[in-house]
mmCIF file of the N, C-alpha and C atoms, coordinates in Angstrom:
data_MODEL
# 
_entry.id   MODEL 
# 
loop_
_atom_site.group_PDB 
_atom_site.id 
_atom_site.type_symbol 
_atom_site.label_atom_id 
_atom_site.label_alt_id 
_atom_site.label_comp_id 
_atom_site.label_asym_id 
_atom_site.label_entity_id 
_atom_site.label_seq_id 
_atom_site.pdbx_PDB_ins_code 
_atom_site.Cartn_x 
_atom_site.Cartn_y 
_atom_site.Cartn_z 
_atom_site.occupancy 
_atom_site.B_iso_or_equiv 
_atom_site.pdbx_formal_charge 
_atom_site.auth_seq_id 
_atom_site.auth_comp_id 
_atom_site.auth_asym_id 
_atom_site.auth_atom_id 
_atom_site.pdbx_PDB_model_num 
ATOM 1   N N  . MET A 1 1  ? -4.500  -21.734 0.675   1.00 0.00 ? 1  MET A N  1 
ATOM 2   C CA . MET A 1 1  ? -3.205  -22.158 0.221   1.00 0.00 ? 1  MET A CA 1 
ATOM 3   C C  . MET A 1 1  ? -2.859  -23.444 0.973   1.00 0.00 ? 1  MET A C  1 
ATOM 4   N N  . ILE A 1 2  ? -2.456  -24.434 0.216   1.00 0.00 ? 2  ILE A N  1 
ATOM 5   C CA . ILE A 1 2  ? -2.072  -25.699 0.853   1.00 0.00 ? 2  ILE A CA 1 
ATOM 6   C C  . ILE A 1 2  ? -0.590  -25.650 1.236   1.00 0.00 ? 2  ILE A C  1 
ATOM 7   N N  . GLN A 1 3  ? -0.177  -26.554 2.091   1.00 0.00 ? 3  GLN A N  1 
ATOM 8   C CA . GLN A 1 3  ? 1.189   -26.564 2.614   1.00 0.00 ? 3  GLN A CA 1 
ATOM 9   C C  . GLN A 1 3  ? 2.229   -26.612 1.502   1.00 0.00 ? 3  GLN A C  1 
ATOM 10  N N  . ASN A 1 4  ? 2.000   -27.426 0.480   1.00 0.00 ? 4  ASN A N  1 
ATOM 11  C CA . ASN A 1 4  ? 2.958   -27.549 -0.612  1.00 0.00 ? 4  ASN A CA 1 
ATOM 12  C C  . ASN A 1 4  ? 3.135   -26.214 -1.344  1.00 0.00 ? 4  ASN A C  1 
ATOM 13  N N  . GLU A 1 5  ? 2.058   -25.496 -1.600  1.00 0.00 ? 5  GLU A N  1 
ATOM 14  C CA . GLU A 1 5  ? 2.133   -24.186 -2.261  1.00 0.00 ? 5  GLU A CA 1 
ATOM 15  C C  . GLU A 1 5  ? 2.893   -23.191 -1.393  1.00 0.00 ? 5  GLU A C  1 
ATOM 16  N N  . PHE A 1 6  ? 2.632   -23.211 -0.094  1.00 0.00 ? 6  PHE A N  1 
ATOM 17  C CA . PHE A 1 6  ? 3.332   -22.325 0.836   1.00 0.00 ? 6  PHE A CA 1 
ATOM 18  C C  . PHE A 1 6  ? 4.831   -22.595 0.825   1.00 0.00 ? 6  PHE A C  1 
ATOM 19  N N  . GLU A 1 7  ? 5.218   -23.856 0.879   1.00 0.00 ? 7  GLU A N  1 
ATOM 20  C CA . GLU A 1 7  ? 6.635   -24.212 0.888   1.00 0.00 ? 7  GLU A CA 1 
ATOM 21  C C  . GLU A 1 7  ? 7.325   -23.799 -0.411  1.00 0.00 ? 7  GLU A C  1 
ATOM 22  N N  . MET A 1 8  ? 6.635   -23.943 -1.538  1.00 0.00 ? 8  MET A N  1 
ATOM 23  C CA . MET A 1 8  ? 7.212   -23.509 -2.817  1.00 0.00 ? 8  MET A CA 1 
ATOM 24  C C  . MET A 1 8  ? 7.395   -21.992 -2.828  1.00 0.00 ? 8  MET A C  1 
ATOM 25  N N  . LEU A 1 9  ? 6.442   -21.274 -2.284  1.00 0.00 ? 9  LEU A N  1 
ATOM 26  C CA . LEU A 1 9  ? 6.501   -19.817 -2.247  1.00 0.00 ? 9  LEU A CA 1 
ATOM 27  C C  . LEU A 1 9  ? 7.672   -19.327 -1.406  1.00 0.00 ? 9  LEU A C  1 
ATOM 28  N N  . ILE A 1 10 ? 7.838   -19.869 -0.205  1.00 0.00 ? 10 ILE A N  1 
ATOM 29  C CA . ILE A 1 10 ? 8.920   -19.369 0.656   1.00 0.00 ? 10 ILE A CA 1 
ATOM 30  C C  . ILE A 1 10 ? 10.308  -19.860 0.238   1.00 0.00 ? 10 ILE A C  1 
ATOM 31  N N  . SER A 1 11 ? 10.373  -20.913 -0.572  1.00 0.00 ? 11 SER A N  1 
ATOM 32  C CA . SER A 1 11 ? 11.680  -21.397 -1.009  1.00 0.00 ? 11 SER A CA 1 
ATOM 33  C C  . SER A 1 11 ? 12.157  -20.720 -2.295  1.00 0.00 ? 11 SER A C  1 
ATOM 34  N N  . ASP A 1 12 ? 11.317  -19.901 -2.911  1.00 0.00 ? 12 ASP A N  1 
ATOM 35  C CA . ASP A 1 12 ? 11.676  -19.209 -4.152  1.00 0.00 ? 12 ASP A CA 1 
ATOM 36  C C  . ASP A 1 12 ? 12.505  -17.966 -3.820  1.00 0.00 ? 12 ASP A C  1 
ATOM 37  N N  . THR A 1 13 ? 13.818  -18.046 -4.030  1.00 0.00 ? 13 THR A N  1 
ATOM 38  C CA . THR A 1 13 ? 14.705  -16.930 -3.680  1.00 0.00 ? 13 THR A CA 1 
ATOM 39  C C  . THR A 1 13 ? 14.770  -15.854 -4.759  1.00 0.00 ? 13 THR A C  1 
ATOM 40  N N  . THR A 1 14 ? 14.035  -16.020 -5.865  1.00 0.00 ? 14 THR A N  1 
ATOM 41  C CA . THR A 1 14 ? 14.024  -14.994 -6.912  1.00 0.00 ? 14 THR A CA 1 
ATOM 42  C C  . THR A 1 14 ? 13.033  -13.876 -6.597  1.00 0.00 ? 14 THR A C  1 
ATOM 43  N N  . LYS A 1 15 ? 12.263  -14.039 -5.513  1.00 0.00 ? 15 LYS A N  1 
ATOM 44  C CA . LYS A 1 15 ? 11.297  -13.032 -5.088  1.00 0.00 ? 15 LYS A CA 1 
ATOM 45  C C  . LYS A 1 15 ? 11.480  -12.770 -3.599  1.00 0.00 ? 15 LYS A C  1 
ATOM 46  N N  . ARG A 1 16 ? 11.376  -11.489 -3.206  1.00 0.00 ? 16 ARG A N  1 
ATOM 47  C CA . ARG A 1 16 ? 11.553  -11.146 -1.792  1.00 0.00 ? 16 ARG A CA 1 
ATOM 48  C C  . ARG A 1 16 ? 10.680  -9.972  -1.386  1.00 0.00 ? 16 ARG A C  1 
ATOM 49  N N  . ILE A 1 17 ? 10.280  -9.958  -0.130  1.00 0.00 ? 17 ILE A N  1 
ATOM 50  C CA . ILE A 1 17 ? 9.576   -8.828  0.459   1.00 0.00 ? 17 ILE A CA 1 
ATOM 51  C C  . ILE A 1 17 ? 10.625  -8.019  1.197   1.00 0.00 ? 17 ILE A C  1 
ATOM 52  N N  . ALA A 1 18 ? 10.807  -6.760  0.794   1.00 0.00 ? 18 ALA A N  1 
ATOM 53  C CA . ALA A 1 18 ? 11.891  -5.951  1.331   1.00 0.00 ? 18 ALA A CA 1 
ATOM 54  C C  . ALA A 1 18 ? 11.537  -5.280  2.653   1.00 0.00 ? 18 ALA A C  1 
ATOM 55  N N  . GLY A 1 19 ? 10.267  -5.058  2.920   1.00 0.00 ? 19 GLY A N  1 
ATOM 56  C CA . GLY A 1 19 ? 9.886   -4.340  4.131   1.00 0.00 ? 19 GLY A CA 1 
ATOM 57  C C  . GLY A 1 19 ? 9.167   -5.227  5.125   1.00 0.00 ? 19 GLY A C  1 
ATOM 58  N N  . ASP A 1 20 ? 8.602   -4.568  6.115   1.00 0.00 ? 20 ASP A N  1 
ATOM 59  C CA . ASP A 1 20 ? 7.839   -5.275  7.137   1.00 0.00 ? 20 ASP A CA 1 
ATOM 60  C C  . ASP A 1 20 ? 6.425   -5.548  6.636   1.00 0.00 ? 20 ASP A C  1 
ATOM 61  N N  . ILE A 1 21 ? 5.838   -6.637  7.104   1.00 0.00 ? 21 ILE A N  1 
ATOM 62  C CA . ILE A 1 21 ? 4.447   -6.958  6.808   1.00 0.00 ? 21 ILE A CA 1 
ATOM 63  C C  . ILE A 1 21 ? 3.596   -6.407  7.944   1.00 0.00 ? 21 ILE A C  1 
ATOM 64  N N  . SER A 1 22 ? 2.596   -5.619  7.585   1.00 0.00 ? 22 SER A N  1 
ATOM 65  C CA . SER A 1 22 ? 1.702   -5.039  8.574   1.00 0.00 ? 22 SER A CA 1 
ATOM 66  C C  . SER A 1 22 ? 0.306   -5.620  8.367   1.00 0.00 ? 22 SER A C  1 
ATOM 67  N N  . TRP A 1 23 ? -0.139  -6.419  9.317   1.00 0.00 ? 23 TRP A N  1 
ATOM 68  C CA . TRP A 1 23 ? -1.446  -7.056  9.229   1.00 0.00 ? 23 TRP A CA 1 
ATOM 69  C C  . TRP A 1 23 ? -2.528  -6.072  9.644   1.00 0.00 ? 23 TRP A C  1 
ATOM 70  N N  . THR A 1 24 ? -3.665  -6.060  8.914   1.00 0.00 ? 24 THR A N  1 
ATOM 71  C CA . THR A 1 24 ? -4.805  -5.214  9.251   1.00 0.00 ? 24 THR A CA 1 
ATOM 72  C C  . THR A 1 24 ? -6.072  -6.052  9.240   1.00 0.00 ? 24 THR A C  1 
ATOM 73  N N  . GLU A 1 25 ? -7.095  -5.545  9.920   1.00 0.00 ? 25 GLU A N  1 
ATOM 74  C CA . GLU A 1 25 ? -8.368  -6.251  9.899   1.00 0.00 ? 25 GLU A CA 1 
ATOM 75  C C  . GLU A 1 25 ? -8.981  -6.149  8.514   1.00 0.00 ? 25 GLU A C  1 
ATOM 76  N N  . ASP A 1 26 ? -9.708  -7.160  8.124   1.00 0.00 ? 26 ASP A N  1 
ATOM 77  C CA . ASP A 1 26 ? -10.348 -7.207  6.816   1.00 0.00 ? 26 ASP A CA 1 
ATOM 78  C C  . ASP A 1 26 ? -11.379 -6.093  6.705   1.00 0.00 ? 26 ASP A C  1 
ATOM 79  N N  . GLU A 1 27 ? -11.309 -5.338  5.621   1.00 0.00 ? 27 GLU A N  1 
ATOM 80  C CA . GLU A 1 27 ? -12.238 -4.221  5.426   1.00 0.00 ? 27 GLU A CA 1 
ATOM 81  C C  . GLU A 1 27 ? -13.687 -4.676  5.243   1.00 0.00 ? 27 GLU A C  1 
ATOM 82  N N  . ASP A 1 28 ? -13.892 -5.938  4.909   1.00 0.00 ? 28 ASP A N  1 
ATOM 83  C CA . ASP A 1 28 ? -15.252 -6.471  4.760   1.00 0.00 ? 28 ASP A CA 1 
ATOM 84  C C  . ASP A 1 28 ? -15.777 -7.062  6.066   1.00 0.00 ? 28 ASP A C  1 
ATOM 85  N N  . HIS A 1 29 ? -15.041 -6.846  7.147   1.00 0.00 ? 29 HIS A N  1 
ATOM 86  C CA . HIS A 1 29 ? -15.438 -7.268  8.494   1.00 0.00 ? 29 HIS A CA 1 
ATOM 87  C C  . HIS A 1 29 ? -15.530 -8.783  8.655   1.00 0.00 ? 29 HIS A C  1 
ATOM 88  N N  . SER A 1 30 ? -14.768 -9.521  7.873   1.00 0.00 ? 30 SER A N  1 
ATOM 89  C CA . SER A 1 30 ? -14.694 -10.968 8.084   1.00 0.00 ? 30 SER A CA 1 
ATOM 90  C C  . SER A 1 30 ? -13.777 -11.217 9.281   1.00 0.00 ? 30 SER A C  1 
ATOM 91  N N  . PRO A 1 31 ? -13.733 -12.427 9.801   1.00 0.00 ? 31 PRO A N  1 
ATOM 92  C CA . PRO A 1 31 ? -12.872 -12.701 10.964  1.00 0.00 ? 31 PRO A CA 1 
ATOM 93  C C  . PRO A 1 31 ? -11.389 -12.851 10.614  1.00 0.00 ? 31 PRO A C  1 
ATOM 94  N N  . SER A 1 32 ? -11.007 -12.539 9.392   1.00 0.00 ? 32 SER A N  1 
ATOM 95  C CA . SER A 1 32 ? -9.619  -12.703 8.988   1.00 0.00 ? 32 SER A CA 1 
ATOM 96  C C  . SER A 1 32 ? -8.856  -11.380 9.047   1.00 0.00 ? 32 SER A C  1 
ATOM 97  N N  . VAL A 1 33 ? -7.535  -11.480 8.919   1.00 0.00 ? 33 VAL A N  1 
ATOM 98  C CA . VAL A 1 33 ? -6.675  -10.314 8.788   1.00 0.00 ? 33 VAL A CA 1 
ATOM 99  C C  . VAL A 1 33 ? -5.982  -10.407 7.438   1.00 0.00 ? 33 VAL A C  1 
ATOM 100 N N  . GLU A 1 34 ? -5.457  -9.286  6.966   1.00 0.00 ? 34 GLU A N  1 
ATOM 101 C CA . GLU A 1 34 ? -4.849  -9.271  5.633   1.00 0.00 ? 34 GLU A CA 1 
ATOM 102 C C  . GLU A 1 34 ? -3.660  -8.324  5.603   1.00 0.00 ? 34 GLU A C  1 
ATOM 103 N N  . PHE A 1 35 ? -2.855  -8.451  4.552   1.00 0.00 ? 35 PHE A N  1 
ATOM 104 C CA . PHE A 1 35 ? -1.754  -7.525  4.322   1.00 0.00 ? 35 PHE A CA 1 
ATOM 105 C C  . PHE A 1 35 ? -1.561  -7.386  2.823   1.00 0.00 ? 35 PHE A C  1 
ATOM 106 N N  . ARG A 1 36 ? -0.894  -6.304  2.420   1.00 0.00 ? 36 ARG A N  1 
ATOM 107 C CA . ARG A 1 36 ? -0.546  -6.090  1.023   1.00 0.00 ? 36 ARG A CA 1 
ATOM 108 C C  . ARG A 1 36 ? 0.864   -5.533  0.999   1.00 0.00 ? 36 ARG A C  1 
ATOM 109 N N  . VAL A 1 37 ? 1.743   -6.192  0.254   1.00 0.00 ? 37 VAL A N  1 
ATOM 110 C CA . VAL A 1 37 ? 3.130   -5.760  0.154   1.00 0.00 ? 37 VAL A CA 1 
ATOM 111 C C  . VAL A 1 37 ? 3.612   -5.876  -1.285  1.00 0.00 ? 37 VAL A C  1 
ATOM 112 N N  . GLU A 1 38 ? 4.598   -5.069  -1.614  1.00 0.00 ? 38 GLU A N  1 
ATOM 113 C CA . GLU A 1 38 ? 5.253   -5.195  -2.910  1.00 0.00 ? 38 GLU A CA 1 
ATOM 114 C C  . GLU A 1 38 ? 6.337   -6.255  -2.794  1.00 0.00 ? 38 GLU A C  1 
ATOM 115 N N  . VAL A 1 39 ? 6.457   -7.069  -3.815  1.00 0.00 ? 39 VAL A N  1 
ATOM 116 C CA . VAL A 1 39 ? 7.451   -8.130  -3.847  1.00 0.00 ? 39 VAL A CA 1 
ATOM 117 C C  . VAL A 1 39 ? 8.502   -7.773  -4.885  1.00 0.00 ? 39 VAL A C  1 
ATOM 118 N N  . GLU A 1 40 ? 9.765   -7.752  -4.461  1.00 0.00 ? 40 GLU A N  1 
ATOM 119 C CA . GLU A 1 40 ? 10.866  -7.530  -5.403  1.00 0.00 ? 40 GLU A CA 1 
ATOM 120 C C  . GLU A 1 40 ? 11.172  -8.856  -6.085  1.00 0.00 ? 40 GLU A C  1 
ATOM 121 N N  . SER A 1 41 ? 11.434  -8.803  -7.399  1.00 0.00 ? 41 SER A N  1 
ATOM 122 C CA . SER A 1 41 ? 11.730  -10.052 -8.106  1.00 0.00 ? 41 SER A CA 1 
ATOM 123 C C  . SER A 1 41 ? 12.926  -9.858  -9.029  1.00 0.00 ? 41 SER A C  1 
ATOM 124 N N  . ASP A 1 42 ? 13.601  -10.947 -9.300  1.00 0.00 ? 42 ASP A N  1 
ATOM 125 C CA . ASP A 1 42 ? 14.732  -10.900 -10.226 1.00 0.00 ? 42 ASP A CA 1 
ATOM 126 C C  . ASP A 1 42 ? 14.263  -10.541 -11.626 1.00 0.00 ? 42 ASP A C  1 
ATOM 127 N N  . ALA A 1 43 ? 13.012  -10.858 -11.953 1.00 0.00 ? 43 ALA A N  1 
ATOM 128 C CA . ALA A 1 43 ? 12.472  -10.527 -13.283 1.00 0.00 ? 43 ALA A CA 1 
ATOM 129 C C  . ALA A 1 43 ? 12.242  -9.034  -13.439 1.00 0.00 ? 43 ALA A C  1 
ATOM 130 N N  . GLY A 1 44 ? 12.034  -8.318  -12.323 1.00 0.00 ? 44 GLY A N  1 
ATOM 131 C CA . GLY A 1 44 ? 11.919  -6.875  -12.365 1.00 0.00 ? 44 GLY A CA 1 
ATOM 132 C C  . GLY A 1 44 ? 10.506  -6.336  -12.575 1.00 0.00 ? 44 GLY A C  1 
ATOM 133 N N  . TYR A 1 45 ? 9.516   -7.187  -12.791 1.00 0.00 ? 45 TYR A N  1 
ATOM 134 C CA . TYR A 1 45 ? 8.162   -6.684  -12.981 1.00 0.00 ? 45 TYR A CA 1 
ATOM 135 C C  . TYR A 1 45 ? 7.440   -6.625  -11.634 1.00 0.00 ? 45 TYR A C  1 
ATOM 136 N N  . PRO A 1 46 ? 6.432   -5.733  -11.511 1.00 0.00 ? 46 PRO A N  1 
ATOM 137 C CA . PRO A 1 46 ? 5.785   -5.567  -10.209 1.00 0.00 ? 46 PRO A CA 1 
ATOM 138 C C  . PRO A 1 46 ? 4.919   -6.761  -9.823  1.00 0.00 ? 46 PRO A C  1 
ATOM 139 N N  . ILE A 1 47 ? 5.031   -7.153  -8.564  1.00 0.00 ? 47 ILE A N  1 
ATOM 140 C CA . ILE A 1 47 ? 4.233   -8.226  -7.991  1.00 0.00 ? 47 ILE A CA 1 
ATOM 141 C C  . ILE A 1 47 ? 3.732   -7.719  -6.643  1.00 0.00 ? 47 ILE A C  1 
ATOM 142 N N  . PHE A 1 48 ? 2.481   -7.969  -6.356  1.00 0.00 ? 48 PHE A N  1 
ATOM 143 C CA . PHE A 1 48 ? 1.920   -7.624  -5.055  1.00 0.00 ? 48 PHE A CA 1 
ATOM 144 C C  . PHE A 1 48 ? 1.292   -8.866  -4.447  1.00 0.00 ? 48 PHE A C  1 
ATOM 145 N N  . VAL A 1 49 ? 1.444   -8.996  -3.129  1.00 0.00 ? 49 VAL A N  1 
ATOM 146 C CA . VAL A 1 49 ? 0.807   -10.092 -2.389  1.00 0.00 ? 49 VAL A CA 1 
ATOM 147 C C  . VAL A 1 49 ? -0.162  -9.465  -1.421  1.00 0.00 ? 49 VAL A C  1 
# 
């Protein structure tokens, strides 16, 4: 994700993460960490990040 995409994502107030983000180690044993959360949206359809 480039900086411009990140800034657009966090400035969009029509979508929100209601809970805490819990980072976990990647199940494929890569050096990265990951999370999965439900995103609430004004449109009302399910979104996951």
